N, CA and C of each residue as an Amber inpcrd file, in Angstrom:
protein
   222
   0.7220000  -0.9030000  -0.0400000  -0.0320000  -0.0290000   0.0290000
   1.0220000   1.1980000   0.0610000   0.6270000   2.0920000  -0.9960000
   1.7680000   3.2860000  -0.8130000   1.2690000   4.1740000   0.2070000
   2.3400000   4.8740000   0.5990000   1.9610000   5.8360000   2.0400000
   1.5900000   7.1120000   1.3600000   1.1250000   7.7950000   2.1540000
   0.4260000   9.3900000   1.4710000   1.2980000  10.2490000   2.2100000
   1.2940000  11.3770000   1.4780000   1.9450000  12.6340000   2.1120000
   0.9160000  13.2620000   3.1630000   1.3170000  13.9660000   4.1630000
   0.5740000  14.6710000   4.7590000  -0.5360000  15.4200000   4.2660000
  -0.1070000  15.8610000   3.0620000  -1.3760000  16.5740000   2.1540000
  -2.4390000  15.6490000   1.7210000  -1.6510000  14.7420000   1.3250000
  -2.6080000  13.7070000   0.6380000  -3.6190000  12.8650000   1.6790000
  -3.0520000  12.7790000   2.7710000  -3.7550000  12.0950000   3.7180000
  -5.0340000  12.7600000   4.1210000  -4.9720000  14.2800000   4.5460000
  -5.7510000  15.2730000   5.1450000  -6.6110000  15.3400000   4.1390000
  -6.3150000  15.0240000   2.5620000  -7.2130000  15.2900000   1.4340000
  -8.3660000  14.2310000   1.4820000  -7.7200000  12.9610000   2.0830000
  -8.1910000  11.8710000   1.6650000  -9.6730000  12.0600000   3.0740000
  -8.8460000  12.0440000   4.1560000  -9.8610000  12.3460000   5.4410000
 -10.8460000  13.4330000   5.0710000 -10.6270000  14.4410000   4.1920000
 -11.6320000  15.4650000   4.2930000 -12.8750000  15.0980000   2.9500000
 -12.4930000  14.0310000   2.1770000 -13.1440000  13.5400000   1.1740000
 -14.0130000  12.5990000   2.0790000 -13.8080000  11.8750000   2.8060000
 -14.4670000  10.9210000   3.4550000 -15.2060000  11.0900000   4.4260000
 -15.0010000  12.2920000   5.0380000 -15.9430000  13.2150000   6.0870000
 -15.5780000  12.5560000   7.4430000 -14.5940000  12.0030000   7.5650000
 -13.9460000  11.4930000   9.2320000 -12.5450000  12.2830000   9.2830000
 -12.6040000  13.4050000   9.6610000 -11.6420000  14.5050000   9.6560000
 -10.4600000  13.7390000  10.9190000 -11.3880000  13.8460000  12.0620000
 -10.6230000  13.4040000  13.2540000 -10.6840000  12.0050000  13.5710000
 -11.3000000  11.2820000  13.1400000 -11.3580000   9.7900000  13.2800000
 -12.9330000   9.3420000  14.1610000 -12.8590000   8.9320000  14.9950000
 -14.1620000   8.6880000  15.8730000 -14.5370000   9.8690000  16.4830000
 -16.0800000  10.1570000  16.4310000 -16.5320000  11.2730000  16.6760000
 -16.4780000  10.9960000  18.3730000 -16.4170000  12.3520000  18.9630000
 -16.5490000  12.4820000  20.4170000 -17.8690000  11.9120000  21.1900000
 -17.6250000  11.6750000  22.2660000 -19.1380000  11.1230000  23.0350000
 -19.7500000  12.4060000  23.6700000 -20.9280000  12.3650000  23.6510000
 -21.5390000  13.7660000  24.3660000 -20.8770000  14.0180000  25.8700000
 -20.9950000  14.7370000  26.2780000 -20.9360000  15.0540000  27.9290000
 -21.9120000  14.8310000  28.4280000 -22.0850000  14.4800000  29.9810000
 -23.3230000  14.0750000  30.8530000 -24.3050000  15.2880000  30.2410000
 -23.8960000  16.1110000  30.4690000 -24.9260000  17.5960000  30.3830000
 -25.5010000  17.6730000  28.9710000 -25.0320000  17.5000000  27.7620000
 -25.3650000  17.2890000  26.6610000 -26.2680000  16.1320000  26.3680000
 -26.0130000  15.1080000  27.0270000 -26.9320000  13.7260000  26.6800000
 -27.8370000  14.2510000  27.6880000 -27.9000000  14.8150000  28.4810000
 -29.5470000  15.2780000  29.6560000 -30.0880000  16.1580000  28.6740000
 -29.3730000  17.1640000  28.3720000 -30.3760000  18.3530000  27.3780000
 -31.0160000  17.6820000  26.3520000 -30.3520000  16.5860000  25.2970000
 -30.8570000  16.0940000  24.4160000 -32.0970000  15.2770000  24.8650000
 -31.9530000  14.5850000  26.2190000 -33.1630000  13.6630000  26.3300000
 -34.3630000  14.5810000  27.1160000 -34.0880000  15.9820000  27.4770000
 -35.0250000  16.6780000  27.9250000 -35.8700000  17.3160000  26.6490000
 -35.3580000  17.6370000  25.9470000 -35.5690000  18.2690000  24.4660000
 -36.4840000  17.1820000  23.9390000 -36.2300000  15.5360000  24.2370000
 -37.0810000  14.8870000  23.3160000 -38.3300000  14.6950000  24.1690000
 -37.9770000  14.3800000  25.5670000 -39.2030000  14.4810000  26.3530000
 -40.4490000  15.3770000  26.5330000 -40.2580000  16.7580000  26.4750000
 -40.5730000  18.0040000  26.5540000 -41.9550000  17.8510000  25.8260000
 -41.9360000  17.9100000  24.7720000 -43.3280000  17.8290000  23.6250000
 -44.3120000  16.6160000  24.2230000 -43.8840000  15.3050000  24.7030000
 -44.8710000  14.2050000  25.1850000 -45.1590000  14.9680000  26.6600000
 -44.4630000  15.5260000  26.9280000 -45.0300000  15.9490000  28.4070000
 -45.9710000  17.0640000  28.6730000 -45.6130000  17.8560000  27.2980000
 -46.8940000  18.9650000  27.0510000 -48.2270000  18.3900000  26.5680000
 -48.3730000  17.5000000  25.9820000 -49.5530000  16.6860000  25.6030000
 -50.0120000  15.7210000  26.6440000 -49.2480000  15.4790000  27.4920000
 -49.8920000  14.5300000  28.6690000 -50.5200000  15.8520000  29.7220000
 -49.6780000  16.5490000  29.8520000 -50.1670000  18.1130000  30.8070000
 -51.5960000  18.5780000  30.1730000 -51.6270000  18.5740000  29.3080000
 -52.3710000  19.6600000  28.3630000 -53.9620000  18.5110000  28.7950000
 -53.5190000  17.3660000  28.0950000 -54.6140000  16.4200000  28.6830000
 -55.4080000  16.1870000  29.9080000 -54.3700000  16.2700000  30.6740000
 -55.0200000  16.2590000  32.4990000 -55.4560000  17.4110000  32.6870000
 -55.1890000  18.3400000  32.2910000 -55.5420000  19.7510000  32.5600000
 -57.0690000  20.2010000  31.5940000 -57.1470000  19.3390000  30.6070000
 -58.4230000  19.4430000  29.9960000 -59.4380000  18.8840000  30.6180000
 -58.6960000  17.2610000  30.5110000 -59.8900000  16.3340000  31.1030000
 -59.3550000  15.1860000  31.6460000 -59.3760000  15.3160000  33.3240000
 -58.6860000  14.7080000  33.8160000 -58.9390000  13.1850000  34.0930000
 -60.0350000  12.8890000  33.4700000 -60.5170000  11.3110000  33.6640000
 -59.5290000  10.6330000  32.5160000 -59.1700000  11.1030000  31.4990000
 -58.6220000  10.4760000  30.3300000 -57.3200000  10.2390000  30.7400000
 -56.4360000  10.8880000  31.5640000 -54.8310000  10.6420000  31.6670000
 -54.6340000   9.7830000  33.1410000 -53.9400000   9.0060000  33.2370000
 -53.2290000   8.0800000  34.0390000 -52.4630000   9.0080000  35.1540000
 -52.9580000   8.6820000  36.2600000 -52.1380000   9.8430000  37.1750000
 -50.6450000   9.4610000  37.2340000 -49.8420000   8.1760000  37.2000000
 -48.5380000   8.4790000  36.9910000 -48.1630000   8.8600000  35.7460000
 -48.8210000   9.3170000  34.5270000 -48.3280000   9.9240000  33.2320000
 -48.3360000  11.5280000  33.7310000 -49.2090000  12.0090000  34.4610000
 -49.1600000  13.3990000  34.4760000 -48.0820000  13.8720000  35.5240000
 -47.4790000  13.0590000  36.5520000 -46.8310000  13.0560000  37.6250000
 -45.5410000  12.8590000  36.7780000 -45.2390000  11.9240000  35.6590000
 -43.9140000  11.9020000  35.2410000 -43.6270000  13.0000000  34.2500000
 -44.5140000  13.6200000  33.5620000 -44.5950000  14.5350000  32.8810000
 -44.2320000  15.9680000  33.4870000 -44.6580000  16.0340000  34.8770000
 -44.3420000  17.1830000  35.6120000 -42.9080000  17.0660000  36.2340000
 -42.6940000  15.9550000  36.6070000 -40.9880000  15.6670000  36.9900000
 -39.8160000  16.2220000  35.5340000 -40.4750000  15.8800000  34.4650000
 -39.7910000  16.1730000  33.0900000 -39.6370000  17.9960000  33.2210000
 -40.6340000  18.2100000  33.4540000 -40.6660000  19.9230000  33.2720000
 -39.7550000  20.5900000  34.7220000 -39.9580000  19.7980000  35.8930000
 -38.8720000  20.2830000  36.7590000 -37.5350000  20.1220000  36.6660000
 -37.2430000  18.8550000  35.7310000 -35.8480000  18.7040000  35.6420000
 -35.3950000  19.7570000  34.5180000 -36.0920000  20.0150000  33.5230000
 -35.6870000  20.8620000  32.3560000 -35.9730000  22.5890000  33.1070000
 -36.8130000  22.9830000  33.4760000 -36.8310000  24.2730000  33.9780000
 -36.5980000  24.7860000  35.4050000 -36.4660000  23.8750000  36.3930000
 -36.1370000  23.7940000  37.2870000 -37.2290000  24.4390000  38.5380000
């Protein structure tokens, strides 16, 4: 296998889309924020259903939705 010059190697990496190798893992805070951003829309729907018509929502569901908001907004 022919060896590449540093310039050729950098160009090959750029073409492949993997400039630095393995992508970095998200930090704990970044992972937490991503999870909360995914859960907030569903939590809004559950709380809206609970406030509008309390009979159709499982009591554990609206409590869990409330906990999501506590974690997201303090």
